[in-house]
C-alpha positions, 0 to 999 in steps of 0.5 A, spaced: 288 051 123 292 057 120 298 060 123 295 065 128 297 072 127 301 076 132 297 080 137 301 086 137 301 086 130 293 085 129 292 091 135 296 095 131 293 094 124 286 095 128 288 101 131 290 104 125 284 102 121 279 105 127 283 112 128 279 116 123 272 113 126 268 119 128 265 114 133 258 116 131 253 111 128 253 115 121 261 113 121 260 106 123 260 104 115 267 108 115 269 104 120 267 097 118 270 098 111 277 100 114 276 094 118 274 089 112 280 092 108 284 088 113 280 082 114 277 083 120 270 081 119 273 074 116 278 073 122 274 067 125 272 064 118 275 058 116 281 059 111 277 055 106 271 060 106 276 066 105 277 067 112 283 068 116 281 062 121 284 065 128 282 064 135 278 067 140 284 070 143 286 074 137 279 076 136 279 079 144 285 084 141 280 087 136 274 088 142 279 092 146 281 096 140 274 097 138 273 100 145 279 105 145 276 108 139 269 107 141 267 104 134 260 103 131 262 098 126 258 092 127 263 087 129 261 084 135 254 081 132 257 079 126 262 075 129 257 072 133 253 070 127 260 067 125 260 063 131 253 060 130 254 058 123 260 054 124 257 051 130 251 049 126 256 045 122 251 044 116 254 047 110 248 051 109 252 057 111 258 057 107 256 062 102 254 067 108 260 066 111 264 067 104 260 074 104 262 076 111 269 074 110 269 079 104 266 085 108 259 084 105 254 082 110 253 086 117 249 083 122 244 086 128 243 082 134 239 082 140 242 085 146 238 080 150 237 073 147 233 071 152 227 076 150 223 073 145 217 077 141 217 074 134 213 068 131 215 064 125 212 059 120 213 056 114 209 057 108 212 052 102 220 054 102 219 061 105 219 064 112 213 068 115 215 073 121 210 076 125 212 081 131 217 086 133 224 084 134 226 089 139 233 092 143 236 090 137 244 092 137 248 095 131 242 096 127 245 102 123 247 099 116 245 092 118 244 087 112 242 081 116 239 080 123 240 074 128 233 073 130 229 068 135 222 066 134 217 061 136 217 056 131 213 050 131 212 050 138 219 051 140 224 057 140 228 057 134 234 061 131 234 064 124 239 068 120 235 073 116 237 077 110 233 084 112 228 085 106 228 092 103 221 094 106 224 092 113 227 098 116 229 099 124 225 104 128 231 107 131 231 107 139 235 114 141 241 113 146 245 117 150 251 113 147 251 116 140 257 111 138 252 105 138 245 104 134 239 100 137 232 099 134 227 094 133 225 091 127 217 090 125 215 084 121 207 083 119 207 077 116 213 079 112 215 074 107 223 072 107 225 068 101 228 061 102 235 063 099 234 069 104 234 066 111 237 060 115 234 056 120 240 056 125 237 051 131 230 048 132 232 049 140 234 056 142 238 053 148 243 050 144 245 056 142 244 061 148 250 060 152 254 061 145 251 067 144 251 070 151 258 068 153 260 071 146 256 078 147 259 078 154 266 078 152 265 083 146 262 088 151 268 086 157 273 087 152 270 094 149 270 096 156 277 094 158 279 098 151 275 104 153 277 104 160 284 104 158 284 110 153 280 115 157 285 113 163 291 115 159 287 121 156 286 123 163 293 121 166 296 125 160 292 131 162 293 131 169 301 132 168 299 138 163 294 142 167 298 146 173 295 149 179 299 153 184 305 152 180 305 145 180 302 139 175 295 137 178 297 130 177 303 131 183 297 132 188 296 126 193 289 125 192 289 125 185 295 120 185 291 115 189 285 116 185 289 114 178 293 109 182 286 106 184 284 106 176 290 103 174 289 097 179 282 096 177 284 096 169 289 091 170 285 087 174 279 087 169 284 086 163 287 080 167 279 077 168 278 079 160 284 075 158 282 069 162 275 069 160 277 069 153 282 063 154 277 059 157 272 060 151 278 059 146 280 052 150 272 050 151 273 050 158 267 048 162 267 055 166 267 059 160 260 061 160 261 063 168 268 067 166 265 071 161 259 073 165 264 075 171 268 079 166 263 083 163 260 085 170 267 087 173 270 090 166 263 094 165 264 097 173 271 098 172 269 102 165 264 106 169 268 108 175 274 110 171 270 114 166 266 118 171 272 120 175 275 122 168 270 127 168 272 130 174 279 130 174 279 134 167 276 139 171 271 144 168 273 142 161 271 135 162 264 137 163 263 141 157 260 138 150 266 139 146 270 135 150 270 127 149 270 125 156 262 124 157 262 120 150 266 115 154 262 115 160 256 114 156 258 108 152 260 105 159 254 106 162 250 103 156 255 097 156 253 096 163 246 095 161 246 091 155 244 084 156 243 081 163 242 087 168 248 088 173 244 086 179 241 080 176 248 078 174 251 079 180 245 075 184 246 069 179 253 069 179 253 069 187 248 063 187 252 059 182 258 060 186 255 058 193 252 052 189 245 054 190 243 054 183 240 060 179 235 066 181 230 068 176 233 074 172 228 080 173 226 084 167 231 087 163 233 094 165 232 096 157 225 093 157 223 096 163 226 103 162 229 103 155 236 107 154 233 113 151 237 120 151 
């Protein structure tokens, strides 16, 4: 195991790299290149393959900064891909891991891995894909995709290099700092050296993917909530009314105190979940799910109030407050819907088993603007 990086130094380096990211999908490539220059894509790749060989705790600091900057770089799905390639432990993905560490490969991944709509079949050594992979995240600039498909009567996970002929049908979003879309395959042939069968049973990777995705969104939410809170705190000290800074009014002080308490609690829950995952704790999946639920709720509440606390300027298009709120709203709906997640966690805590998850909000209504 390589020596672990200092978290404060890593945080400072990532924050500096993301400082100029314009938080739009078109700017995601810029953010990616700067993160690649400091080795972030290879953060958890083994040293023998050109990576930095760090733990989930170091990666947690990156997700916080991604949220602060509202970055559109495809770090989360690429890190999930690294986890899967290492978990399969066959050596077949070593070349792909080397390219990820160099920053040459970016992944798109499904927002909810429980949803499947693809079928796959082998023809010789090639793979034939048919169907539509919908609700794929970080599609802008993706070179590869993580896909789940019906394969020989069972669900299977694949890593696929996206052919030039396959372009994402972009889904318009209210949050312009992210990109989502669908990849359509019509018995599309994927050459043998352009795909990897990662697992023949989807269940073997579902928990790994879901927990990592939840943690990534939770960290993004904590980082975003803290950033918009700090901007709001600065504003209420500068804005004066009735001869006083509005931050001195009791109603505003109490609301900001509530925000600070929520953010600190969310940060603690997120940190606990990251440590649980790094140590392989038995409750790591539940910890990640709970963190995602509470951190996203915190982000939404803080971002919603931030618009009001900024007064009239907070409601304008030119101010950035609405961008944080839009990202918070999207974060909350990515993956398992909040109501279904809360019901499931409640039943599990009471020992009543799990409840069937309702249809995803994204699948039912979409996340369009």
